[in-house]
N, C-alpha and C positions, 0 to 999 in steps of 0.2 A: 383510372384516375385516383380513385380512393386508395388503392393499393400503393400507387406511387406515393402519395402523400403520406402513407403510414410507414414507408420505408424511409422517407426523408426525416420524419419525426424520429424514428428509432435512430437513424444516424446521427441527428443533431443531439438528442438527449444522450446517447451513449458516449458521444465525444466529449460534450460539455459537462455532463454529469461524471464521467470517468476523470476528466482533468481536475474538477474540483474535489472528488473524493480523494484523488492522488495528492493533491495539495493538502488537504486536512489531514489525511494519514501521515503524509511526510512530516508535517508540523508536529503531529503527536509523537512519532518516532524520534524526531531530532530533539525535541524537548526531553523526552525519557532518556536520551543518550548524553544529556547534558552538553549539547552542541552549543557552539557560540551563537547567541541570540543576535549579536550585532554583525555577523556575517552578511554580506550584502544580499546572499541568496535566502538566508533566514528572514531578513527584513522584508524582501519581496513577498515570500510565502505569509508572512505575518500581515502584510498590507492587502494581499489578495484575499486572505480568509476572514480578515477582521469584520467586514460588514455583516457576514452571515454568522460569524462565531461569537462576537462580543455580546449580543443579546442573550446567547445560551449561557456564556461564562458567569452572568450575574445570578443565574439560578442553580448552574451545575458547578460547584467548586472543584478545583484541582485536588488531587490526592497526591501528596508527596510531590514528585516531579512529573506527575502523569496529568496530561491536559484531557481529562474526561470528557469535557464538552466536545473537543474535537473528534473523539472517538464516537461518541453518541451521534453528533451531527452528520459525520460520515456515513453511520448506519443508517439514518433516517433519509439522507439523500439518496443513498444506493437503493433503498427499499422503495421509495417513490419513483426513482428513475426506472427500475424494473417494472414496476406497475404500469408505468405509461407506456414503456416499449412493448409490453405484452399486449396492452389494450390497442395500441395504434396498429400492431401488427395483426389485430383481428382475431386473437386467441382469448379464451375465457381466462379470467383473472383466478390464480390460485388463492388459497387461503391467506390470510395476513401472516399466520404462523409460517407458512412455507415461504412467502416472500422475505420475512425477516431471517429465517434460517439461511436461506440462499445468499441473502446479503451479508450475513456473518460469514459464511464460507467464502463469499467473493473478497472480503476484507483480509481474512487468512491468506488467501491465495495471493493478493496484491501485496500483502506485506512480504511475503516470501520472494515475490518477484523484484521488490525493491532492494532487499538485501542481495539477491542474486545479481542483478544488473549493476548495483552499486560496487559490489565485490569485483565483478569482471571489469568495469571501468577503472577502478583502483589499481588493478593488477596490470592493465594495458597502459595505464598513465604512468606507472612505476617503470615501465621499460622505454616508452617513447618521451616521457618528459618528467623525469625522476624530481627535478627541482623546480617543478612548475608552482607558481604562486597563485593559481588559480582558485577563487574563493569557493567554487563548486566541489573541486576536489578535497579541498581542507574539510568541507563539510561531510562529504562521503566517508572520509577517513574518521571523523569524529563520530559518525553514525556506527561505523563497523568497530570501532576501539574497544567498546565495552565487551564485545563478544570475543574478539580476537585475543585481547588481553587475558581474558580468562582461559583460553585455550592454550596461550604461551605458557601459562603456569603448569598446564598438564603435559603439553609437549613443547618444550623449549626449542628455539632456533638451533639448528645444527649445522656447523660450517657456514655460519652466515645466512643460511636459508631459512625463511619462515614457512613452516608447513600448515599454519593454521587455516589459510584460505582453502586448502584442499579439503579439510574436515568440514569447513563450513559449507562448501559446495556439496559435499556428501550429506550433511546434515539436511540441507534444504531439499535435496532429492528425496530423501527418506521421508521427510515431512510431507512432501507433496504426495507421495505415494500412500503412506500410512495414515495421515490426517485428512488431506484435501480429498484424496481419492476414495477413501472409505467413507467419508461424510457424504461426499457427493452421491456415491451409490446409496448409501442409507437414506438420503433425503429424496431420492428418486429424481435427481437432478440430470436429465438426459441432454445430449448434445444440442437439441433444438431449444430447450429451456435455458441451457447455460449461454446462448447467444444474447440473452436479455439480462444477464447478471455482470455487474460491473467487476472487472478483477479477475474473471475466469476466462 
């Protein structure tokens, strides 16, 4: 019975904590990308994260266009969620330093996943609904544009074809291997422990 309760706690914390961290990290990335704040999706994210984020924004100021409070709160929630899940599953808690390091790695991995899936959705949408007015698609394009525009300066479109998505996909895979994979090994984050880290 106790093990079943622990599994339920892990499931609930992982799901709700993951969604909240995803919302906070998305808000950070969209603001950093100068995305439209008045987009309906942006407004929904702002309303969803405001109750937990606003108190921290009073003591953690933004830097340039970076919502530092959203990033720090994401890290705090991810660390707390990992600790709760590990404890609920019946394992000994690692050190605070390990928990924070694992959570940082989880945020890096989640960021790469956001760009990966955003780019994939953008490509598919350009084929099946090239003139769609969906606000979510506009927001994804605004999120990707700062990266794609820089790549287009190096590799301009040829024959009307934009090759920047190919290189972004390649860069994401390289970062997954070189950064996430290397840090995961260096931090001793095995498969079992990774189950309790949001974003991995």
